[in-house]
N, C-alpha and C positions, 0 to 999 in steps of 0.2 A: 502463846498469846502476845499480841502486839501491845505496845504502850497505850494505843487508843482504845483497844478492847478492854484493857485493864481499867482505864479511867472510866469508861462507860459502865462497867460492872460496879465499880466503886460508887459512881453517882447513883445508880439504881438502888444500891443498898442503903445509901443515906437518904434517898427520897422516901424509902419505906419508913425510916425513923421519923422523918418530918411529917409524914401523912398519918402517923399513928396518933390516936387521941390520948395515949398514955403520956405521962410526964416525960421530959427529956431524961434519957437513961445514959449516964456517962459510961457505965460498964459495957452496955450494949454497943455504944459507939466505939469504944476501945477495941472490942472483939472484932467488929467489922473492919476497923482500920488495920488490925493485925492481918486479917485475911487479904485485904487489898495490898498491904505491904508485901506479903508473900507473892502475890501475883505480879506485882511490879518488879520483884526481884528477878523474875524470868526476863523481863525487858532489860533490866540492868545487866544480866549475863550476856544478852545479845549485844548491848553497847560495849561491854568489856571485850567481847570477841572482836568487834570492829576496831576498837582501840589497839588491840594486839596486832591486828593486820596492818594498821598504820605504822606502828612502831617497827614491825619487821621490814616494811617497805623503806622506812627511814634508815634503818641499819644498812640495808642493801645499797641504798643510794649514797650514803655518806662514808662508806668504808674506804680503805686505802686503795682497793682494787679499782674503784671508779676513777680516782685520781690518776692511777697508773694508765688506765685506758685513755683518759683524756690527754695525758702527756704523750702517750705512744702515737696518737693520731696527729698531734700538733707540732712536734719539734722537727726540725730539718735534718737532724742526725739519725742514723739508723737505730731503731728501737724495736725490740720484739717483746711480747709477753707470752710466757708459757705457763703451763700448770706445773705442779711439783714434780712431775715425771719428765718434763722437758717437751711436751707437745705444744705446738704453737697455738695460741688463742687469739692474739692480735698482732698486727704488724703495720708499720707505716710504709709510705711509698719509698722512703729512703732505704729501708732495710730490704724491701722487695727488689729494688733496683740493684742493690749491692749483690743480692743472691741470684739475680737474673730470672726471677719468678714473679708472676702476677700475684698481687696480695691475696686474692681469694684462693689461689692454689697452695699458698703457704699454710693456710689454716689446717690444724690437726696434724701437720707433719712433725715427726720427732726431730728435735734439734740435732741430735747426733748424726742424722742422715744428711745434714747440711754442712758438715765439716769433714776434713780429711780423716781417713781411717786411723791414722796415728794419734789424732787429737780427740777421738771419741771418749777414751777414758778420762781425758781432762774435762770434758763436758760434764760427765757424771760427778767428778770431783768438785767442780764449781757448784753444781746443784746441791750436793750434800753440804758443802761448806756454807753456802748462802742460807740453807734451811736451818743450819745449826747456829750460825753466828749472826745471821741477818744480812750479810753481804759477802761478796767474794770478788776477786779480781784476777785477771790472767790474760793470756793471749791464745787465740785459736786460728787455725788455718781454715778459712771458709772455702767451700767448693761451689762456686756459681754454676748454674746450668750451662752457661756459655762463657768462654774466656778462661783466663788463668786463675789459679787459686789466689786468694787474698788473705794476707795475715792481718788480723785485727785485734786491737786491745778490747777487752771486755770488762764491764763492771756489772755484776749481777746483784740485784736487791730483792729480798723476800718481803712480801706484804701479806697481811692476813685479813680475812673478812672480819667485819665487826662482830665481836662476841664469839668468833669461831677461829681460834688460833691454829687449829689443825687444817683449815681450808686456806692453803697458801697459793699465791701466784708469784711468779718470778719475772722481774723486769730485766731485760738484757739491753744495755746501751753499748753500741759498737763503735769503734774508732778505727777505720781502715788505715793500715800503714802502707802508704803509697811510695813509689819510687825507691830511692836509696834507703829511706827509713825502714822499708820492709825487710832489709837484709843486714842493716848495720848492727853492731854489737851494742851492749848496754853501757859501753864506756862513756865517760863524760864527754860532752861536746855540744855544739849548737843544736844538732838534730835531736840528740837525746833530751836536751832541755825542752825543746818544743814538744816532744812526745810526752814528757812529764806534765807540761802545761795542758795539753789536750786531755790527758788522763784526769787531771784535776777537774776539768769541766765535766767530764763524764761522771765523776764521783758526785759533783754538786747536783747535776741533773738527776742522777739516780736517787740522791738523798731527798729530792723534792717529793718523790713518791711515798716516802715514809712519814711525811708530815701529817699530823692527826687532824684532818679537815673538820670532823664532827665533834672534836673534843676540846678545842681551844678557841678563844675569841679571835676576831679578825685582826686586832692589833698584834696579838702574840704571833699569829700566823705570818703577818707581814714582817715582823722582827726576825723570824727564823729564815724567811726568804732572803732578807737583806744580808744576814750572816753568811748564807750559802753563796750569795753573789760575790762577796769579798773573797771567798775561797776560789771561785770559778775563774776570776780574771787576774792574770799576771800583773803585778805592779799595783794592785788595789790594796788599800789598807782599811777603807771605810765604805759603807754602802747604805742606801736607804731605798724605800719603796713608798711612793706617794700615790694615792688614789684620788682622781679628780685633777683639776687644774692646780699645779703647784703654787700659783698665785692665790688660789682660794681652795686649799685642799679639803677633801672630805674626810680622809684618814691618812695618817702618815706614821711610819715607823722606821727606825734606824738601828744599826748595830753598834753605834758609838755616839759619843757627844760631838765628835768632829763632823760626822755626816749630818747630824741633827743641826749643827750650827751652819753648815753649808746650805742646807735646805732653808733654814730660817733667814739667811742672808738673801737668798733668791726671792723668798716671800716678801721680805721687806722692800727690796729694790724693785720688785715686780719685773725682774728680768734675770736671764741666766740660761745655761744650757738645758736645765730641766724644764723651764717654762717654755722654751722654744721647741724642745723635742715633743712635748705634749701638744702644743698648738699646731705644729707643722707635721706631726706624725712621722718623724724620721729621726735617726740617730745623730747625735752631735758630739764632737770631741773638743777638748781644749787642752793644750799642752801647758799653758800657764794661766790659770783661771783669773787670779787677781789682776793680771795685766792684759787680759784679752780685750781688744778694742770693740768687740761686738757688744759688750755689756759694761760700759764705763761706770755706771752707777754701782754695779755689783762689787767692783774692786774696792770701793770705799768701805763697804760693809764686811769685806773679808780681811781688812787690815789686822795683822797679827794672827791670822788663822794659819794652821799648818797645811791646809788644803792648797795644792798647787794645780795638779792635773785632774781632769774630769772626763767621764763618759756619761752620757745621758741617753737612754733608750726608751721609746714608747712601750708601754705594756698594753697589749691588746687582749680584750675579752671578745674573741671572735673577730668581727670586722671593726669593732668599736675600740678607739683609743681611750682606755679607761684610767690610765695613770702613767707613771714614769719611774724607771729604775735609774737611780743615780749612783755612780761608782766613782770614788775619789782616791787620789794618791798623794803622797807627801812630797814627791819630787817632780820638777818640771819635765815634761816629756815621758813620764812613767807610764802613761796611758795614751792610746790614740793610734797605735800601729794597726795595720789592717788585720793582723792576727788577733790583737786584743779586741777589736770591734767584732770580728767573727765569733769569738768565744762568748763575748757579752751578749751578742744577738741570739745565739743558741740558748743561753740561759734565760734571757728575757722572754723568749717565745715559750719556753717550758714553764716559766713562772706565770705567764699569762694563762696558759692552759690550766694550771693548778688553781689560780685564783678564780677563773671562770667556774671550775668545778666547786670551789668553796662557796661562791655566791649561789650556785644552784642548790647546794646542800642547805645553805642558810634559808633560802626561800622555801624549800621543801619542809624544813623543820618548823618554820613559822606557820605554814599551811597545816601541818600535822597538829601543832599546838592549838590552832584555831578550831580544827575539827574536833579535837578532844573536848574543848570547852563547849562547843556547840552540842555535842552528844550528851555531855553531862547535863547541860541546861535543858535539853529536850526531856530527859527523864524526870527532872524536877518539875518542869512545866506540865507534863502529862499527869503527874501525881496531883499537882495543885488543881488542875482542871477538874479532876474527880471530886476533890474535897469541896471546891467552890460550888460545883453543881449540886452536891448534897446539901450544903448550907443553904443555898438559895432555892432549892427545889426546881431547878431548871435543867434543860438539856445541856450536855457537855459543850456543844457549840456556843450556846449563849453564855455559859460560864467563861469560856475563853474570850468571848467578846467583852464581857464585863472586866476581866483581867486586863485586856488590851486597852480598854477605855480608861481604867484607873491608872495604868502605866503611863499613858500619854498625858492625861490631865495633870498628874502629879510629877511628871518628868522623872520617872523611876524606870529602870530597865525591867523588862518583863521577867527575865530570869531572877532578878533580885526580889521582885514582888512574889514570884512563885516560891522562892526560898523562905520568905517570911511566912507564907501560908503553910508550908509543910514542916517548918521547924517545930511547931507545936500545934498539932491538929485540934487539940482541945480548946485552944484560944478562940474567942469569938470577937475580939476587938476589931478585926478587919471585916467582919460580916456586914456591918452597916455601911461601910465605905463601898464594899463590893455590891451591895444591894442597890445603893444609889447609882453606882456605875452601870449596873444592869439596866436600870430604868433609862439612863441617858443613852446607852447603846441601842436600846429598843426604840427610843425616840428618834435617834439619828437614822436608824434603819427605816423607820416608818416615813421620816421626812424625805429620804432619798427616793421613795417610790410613790409619793403623793405630791400634789401641787398645792395642798392646803397650807395652813399656817403651822402645822405640826413640826415642820423642819426647824423652826426657831426653838422649840422645846428641847430638841436634841442637843443644841449647843449651849443651853442656858447655864449649865454648870461648869463650863470650861474654865471659868475664873474662880473655881471653888477655893476657899481660903486655904492657907498653908503654903509655906515656902516650897520651891521646887525641890523635889526629892524627899519631902517630909510626908510621911503617912500618918495623918491624924484626923479625927472626925471633924466635920465642918463646924464652925461656930454657930451660935444661936441665930445669927442673921442670915444663915444660908437658906436658900429656898428649898 
């Protein structure tokens, strides 16, 4: 039975009570209300089922796998997503180009088939370790369809579906070892240091996929992104993420007081690398921020600050520049090399993909919450329609019109009025108000279909006494 059918049956039962010449029988009304309540319970079950469907959708859309998919498609470094057995689920163009295969042809391929025979046991070891510990690192020799084998550093991260820790996906972030770096030993040296810095970016990008999009607030999420940015860029000591124009930020978070102070100085001076990176949509560097002639006013606000070098990169949510990533160092020239900029750019693009997914999850959650409220309100309104129809001895449609009229005249939300009606069905203090509202609604309906003076009667009570939101009987002077 639908809520509307339940309300109509309820109204019919109460009309019988009102049409009876016998005195008003509270016991009879209570029995009838019990029957109607049971019927409406069926409608409540239907609403509960719809709410469960919304919650399941929300879980699917806000789990870590959605963030992993968004990151896979957005970043310029090679990234693959596989299931817990190593079959490819998602790939970006960089990974497909590295392997010499079209992205669509990589889907469902087992990852061990894409590496040299000697490294296939290593793939299985990486999978087992990541599933057990959450992440794993190593090197593999990839075998592209064309060209020579490529040695690549690998960081593997396991992510679980919301509420289903057994449903795991694996994110594989790859870093090709090109040229002499592919053959050199692990002995200390410039190339080995560069490789270690590249691996740190891979770890930071992989760690983005584990951030709990649906479990923490935006500020906390930005704080964690900022902390990972500091890890990702060589020479960085402090970082921040600002959403909106840094001169008028909508939200900001930093991993340290130093980064927060650097952002605050740019906000106060209305100039700086973060301000320009946001407004111009391009990355900017400064080897000595307090002395940089591009922002003379900023230097005065940074007096005594430990911040010297800076990187500022726009954070894009799709095509939109939605914020800026600020990375700061304590030494002049500590940031700003081409390699530093490349690593920071990779991280900024990955962070943008994550934040885009977070915003989508936030919007979906708000929509789901609104739908839940709407469905709960509908059940209460349908029950109230039946009760009011019984009180007034009118059809359900007119009962709803009376409720709507009273809601508008007294500036009370319809769902709040319905809740008052159903809170205690034996109360009759609302009946007179609703009866007057029914007459007004009938008058308005008559006025809208006739050319006579009856239209004026429909609006005569719009100024009924009582402050907005107060439900009380009209005073003695009321017409």
